[in-house]
C-alpha positions in Angstrom: 0.0 0.0 0.0 2.8 2.5 0.9 4.5 1.9 -2.4 1.3 2.6 -4.4 0.7 5.9 -2.5 4.3 7.0 -3.2 3.9 6.0 -6.9 0.6 8.0 -7.1 2.3 11.1 -5.6 5.3 10.6 -8.0 2.9 10.6 -10.9 1.0 13.6 -9.7 4.2 15.6 -9.4 5.4 14.4 -12.8 2.2 15.8 -14.4 2.7 19.0 -12.5 6.3 19.3 -13.5 5.5 18.8 -17.2 2.6 21.2 -17.0 4.9 23.8 -15.6 7.6 23.2 -18.3 5.0 23.3 -21.1 3.4 26.5 -19.9 6.8 28.1 -19.0 8.1 27.8 -22.6 4.7 29.2 -23.8 5.4 32.3 -21.6 8.9 32.5 -23.1 7.3 32.6 -26.6 4.8 35.3 -25.6 7.6 37.3 -24.0 9.8 37.2 -27.1 6.8 38.1 -29.3 6.0 41.0 -27.0 9.4 42.5 -27.7 8.1 43.4 -31.1 5.2 45.5 -29.8 5.2 49.3 -29.4 7.0 50.6 -26.3 4.0 51.2 -24.0 2.4 47.8 -24.7 5.8 46.0 -24.6 6.6 47.3 -21.2 3.3 46.2 -19.7 3.5 42.7 -21.3 7.1 42.1 -20.5 6.5 43.0 -16.8 3.5 40.7 -16.6 5.2 37.8 -18.4 8.3 38.1 -16.1 6.0 38.0 -13.0 4.1 35.0 -14.4 7.4 33.2 -15.3 8.9 33.7 -11.8 5.8 32.5 -10.0 5.3 29.5 -12.3 8.9 28.5 -12.0 9.4 28.9 -8.2 5.9 28.0 -7.0 4.9 25.1 -9.3 7.6 23.9 -11.8 10.7 23.6 -9.6 8.9 22.3 -6.5 7.1 19.7 -8.7 10.5 18.6 -10.1 12.0 18.3 -6.6 9.0 16.3 -5.4 9.0 14.1 -8.6 12.6 13.2 -7.8 12.0 12.7 -4.1 9.1 10.3 -4.6 10.9 8.6 -7.6 14.0 7.9 -5.4 11.7 6.8 -2.5 10.1 4.2 -4.9 13.6 3.0 -5.9 14.6 2.7 -2.2 11.5 0.6 -1.5 12.0 -1.5 -4.6 15.7 -1.5 -5.5 15.4 -4.5 -7.9 13.9 -2.0 -10.4 17.5 -0.8 -11.0 18.3 -4.2 -12.5 16.1 -3.6 -15.5 17.3 -2.0 -18.7 14.1 -0.1 -19.2 14.7 1.6 -15.8 18.2 2.7 -16.9 16.7 4.1 -20.1 14.0 5.9 -18.1 16.6 7.4 -15.7 18.7 8.5 -18.7 15.7 10.4 -20.1 15.1 11.9 -16.6 18.7 13.1 -16.5 18.1 14.7 -20.0 14.8 16.2 -18.6 16.7 17.7 -15.7 19.2 19.3 -18.2 16.2 20.6 -20.1 14.8 22.1 -16.8 18.2 23.8 -16.1 18.4 25.2 -19.7 14.8 26.5 -19.4 15.9 28.2 -16.1 18.7 29.9 -18.0 16.4 31.0 -20.7 14.1 32.6 -18.1 17.1 34.6 -16.7 18.3 35.6 -20.1 14.9 36.9 -21.0 14.7 38.8 -17.7 18.1 40.4 -18.3 17.3 41.3 -22.0 20.0 38.9 -23.3 17.7 36.4 -25.1 19.0 34.8 -28.2 16.1 32.5 -29.2 13.3 33.4 -31.6 9.7 32.4 -31.0 10.1 29.7 -33.6 13.2 28.2 -31.8 11.3 28.4 -28.5 8.4 26.5 -30.1 10.8 23.8 -31.1 12.3 23.9 -27.6 8.8 23.3 -26.3 8.5 20.2 -28.4 11.6 18.8 -26.8 9.7 18.4 -23.5 7.0 16.6 -25.5 9.5 14.1 -26.8 10.8 13.5 -23.3 7.2 12.9 -22.1 6.5 10.5 -24.9 9.7 8.6 -24.4 9.4 8.3 -20.7 5.8 7.2 -20.8 6.4 4.6 -23.5 9.5 3.2 -21.7 7.7 2.9 -18.4 4.4 1.4 -19.8 5.9 -1.0 -22.3 9.0 -1.9 -20.2 10.7 -4.9 -21.6 7.9 -5.6 -24.1 9.1 -2.7 -26.2 11.1 -3.6 -29.3 13.9 -1.0 -28.9 14.3 -0.7 -32.7 10.6 0.2 -33.2 10.7 2.3 -30.1 13.7 4.3 -31.4 12.1 4.7 -34.8 8.8 5.8 -33.3 10.7 8.3 -31.1 12.3 9.9 -34.2 9.0 9.8 -36.1 7.3 11.7 -33.3 10.2 14.2 -33.3 10.0 14.7 -37.0 6.3 15.1 -36.9 6.5 17.7 -34.1 9.2 19.7 -36.0 7.1 19.6 -39.2 4.1 20.8 -37.2 6.1 23.8 -35.9 7.2 24.7 -39.4 3.6 24.4 -40.7 2.5 26.7 -37.9 5.2 29.2 -38.8 4.0 29.3 -42.4 0.4 29.7 -41.4 1.3 32.6 -39.2 2.9 34.4 -42.1 
């Protein structure tokens, strides 16, 4: 029973962490697009987006990441034999990459706040899809475990990535 409660809490915070990451990058996109507005409108929008980014990051996204890791580690302590499975190693590898994504997003937030941003709204849209790829990969690895043919899984991962990139490009053309 204890393990199932911890697993449920882990999943709740995983959902919260991803929700925060997805919305944060959307705020980055709006922030960058607001830079093209007239001065008065730009000042109001930028101030509001920066407030929203700070609150989302420090009240939801980062605490959800910490609690996701906490409950995930707790599950591994209660069931250490999970570490013997290849699918768990793959999942943990994706989690490490997701942590790097989290840190990079944190840096983007600070660069935007300091006015030293380098990414266009299109590049940020692509950045947003990277989190989607992590979500898809982690879910498939955990749900399918050893039943997953790694060749088909890898091909599927790249197909999803290509589809997402094409969708971003199509959106870019529609906007113009």
